[in-house]
C-alpha positions in Angstrom: -6.5 -23.0 -11.4 -6.4 -19.5 -10.9 -5.7 -17.8 -8.0 -5.9 -14.3 -5.8 -3.2 -11.6 -5.9 -1.4 -10.3 -3.2 1.0 -7.5 -4.1 3.3 -6.1 -1.4 4.9 -2.7 -0.9 8.1 -2.9 1.3 8.5 -0.1 4.3 11.7 1.7 4.1 10.2 5.2 5.3 9.8 6.2 1.6 13.4 6.6 1.2 15.0 3.2 1.1 13.8 -0.7 0.9 13.3 -2.4 -2.3 11.4 -5.7 -3.5 14.3 -7.9 -3.3 16.4 -6.3 0.1 19.3 -9.2 1.2 18.9 -6.5 4.5 15.2 -7.2 4.8 14.8 -11.1 3.4 11.5 -11.4 5.0 10.2 -9.5 2.7 10.1 -13.1 0.4 8.5 -14.5 3.4 5.1 -12.7 2.0 5.7 -13.6 -1.0 6.5 -17.5 -0.2 3.0 -17.4 2.6 1.0 -16.1 -0.2 2.2 -19.0 -2.8 1.6 -21.8 -0.1 -2.0 -20.3 0.8 -3.2 -20.7 -2.8 -1.8 -17.0 -4.0 0.2 -15.5 -6.3 2.4 -13.2 -5.0 3.8 -10.2 -6.5 5.9 -7.7 -4.5 6.7 -4.6 -5.9 9.1 -1.5 -5.2 8.2 2.0 -5.6 10.3 4.4 -6.0 12.0 6.3 -3.5 12.2 10.1 -1.6 13.9 12.2 -2.4 14.9 12.1 -5.7 11.0 10.9 -6.1 7.9 12.7 -4.7 4.6 12.5 -4.1 2.8 10.8 -6.1 5.5 8.8 -7.3 4.6 6.1 -5.7 0.7 6.3 -6.1 2.0 5.9 -9.6 4.3 2.8 -9.2 1.3 1.0 -7.8 -1.3 2.3 -10.1 1.2 0.7 -12.9 1.7 -2.5 -10.5 -2.5 -2.8 -10.6 -3.3 -2.1 -14.5 -0.1 -4.8 -15.6 -1.8 -7.1 -12.8 -5.2 -6.8 -14.4 -4.2 -7.0 -18.0 -2.0 -10.4 -17.7 -3.8 -11.7 -15.0 -5.1 -14.3 -17.4 -2.2 -15.4 -19.0 -0.5 -15.6 -15.5 -3.1 -17.4 -13.4 -4.1 -14.7 -11.5 -7.8 -13.7 -10.8 -7.7 -9.7 -11.5 -11.2 -9.4 -9.5 -9.1 -10.6 -6.4 -6.2 -8.1 -6.0 -5.2 -7.2 -2.0 -2.9 -4.9 -2.0 -0.7 -4.7 1.5 2.4 -2.8 2.6 4.4 -2.1 6.0 5.1 1.0 7.0 6.1 3.5 4.2 4.5 0.7 2.1 1.7 0.6 4.2 1.2 4.2 3.9 1.1 3.7 -0.3 -1.6 1.3 0.3 -3.3 4.3 1.7 -2.4 6.7 -0.4 -3.4 4.7 -3.8 -6.7 3.4 -2.4 -7.0 7.5 -1.4 -6.5 9.0 -4.7 -9.1 8.4 -7.7 -6.9 9.7 -10.1 -4.6 6.9 -9.7 -7.5 4.3 -10.1 -8.0 2.1 -13.3 -11.0 1.9 -15.4 -13.8 1.3 -13.1 -12.7 1.6 -9.8 -9.3 1.2 -7.7 -9.3 -2.6 -8.9 -9.2 -4.2 -5.5 -10.5 -6.9 -3.4 -9.0 -5.7 0.1 -6.1 -3.6 1.4 -3.7 -4.6 4.2 -2.3 -1.8 6.1 0.5 -2.5 8.6 1.8 0.1 10.7 0.8 2.9 8.6 0.5 6.5 8.2 -2.3 7.9 7.0 -1.4 11.7 6.9 1.5 13.5 4.9 4.0 13.8 7.4 7.6 13.1 5.6 9.3 15.8 3.8 11.4 13.8 1.7 8.6 11.9 0.0 5.7 14.6 0.2 7.2 17.9 0.1 9.1 21.1 1.5 6.2 23.0 0.8 3.5 21.7 4.1 1.0 24.0 2.7 0.6 21.0 0.2 0.2 18.5 2.5 -3.7 18.7 3.5 -4.7 17.6 0.2 -2.6 14.4 0.2 -4.3 12.6 3.0 -5.8 9.3 3.1 -7.7 8.9 6.3 -11.1 10.5 5.0 -11.3 8.2 2.2 -10.3 5.4 4.0 -13.0 6.4 6.7 -15.2 6.3 3.7 -14.2 3.3 1.4 -16.1 0.2 1.0 -13.2 -1.5 0.4 -12.7 -4.6 3.0 -9.1 -3.5 5.3 -6.9 -4.5 7.3 -5.3 -2.3 10.0 -3.2 -3.7 12.3 0.2 -2.2 14.3 2.9 -4.4 15.9 3.7 -4.9 19.4 7.1 -3.0 19.1 6.3 -0.3 16.6 6.9 3.5 17.5 4.0 5.1 19.1 3.3 7.1 16.1 1.9 3.8 14.2 -0.4 3.0 17.0 -1.7 6.5 17.5 -2.4 6.8 13.5 -4.0 3.0 13.9 -6.1 4.3 16.6 -7.1 7.6 15.0 -8.2 6.0 12.0 -10.2 3.1 13.9 -11.8 5.9 16.3 -13.2 7.9 12.9 -14.5 4.3 11.2 -16.7 3.9 14.6 -17.8 7.5 15.0 
């Protein structure tokens, strides 16, 4: 049997966390849920700021997508059904990856869908996007997310900080203009 793939990117404000963190064991629950529901689960870590700046996360996501595509058949995965999911900074990494075509494998983004949970779609973090805010306008994900034909799930949680809801509403309003 060949399984669709759920790739998960952790939270952590771009500066902390990893795919396997004792403090955030629910990351493992995402992969358990995926497997119990007929998917292959891939839980990845991206390089963290401030040591690693933008676009290091995009590069890490791109490398994971390419690896999955290359090794899918040998691991029972469907390379044409890769879903990229992230929470908070991980959601921002999902949005950034979708938005910046220079990181996509040949033939497009390589995804069947994106799941963005409590994400920020504009450069907003000096540790990751750099101190020079004049460069930030070249890094937004919002315009591409509005124009993409990739199926997206965009959601926030009840107790998220207000900036997450504001960003989600800004994206949803742009999608329906």
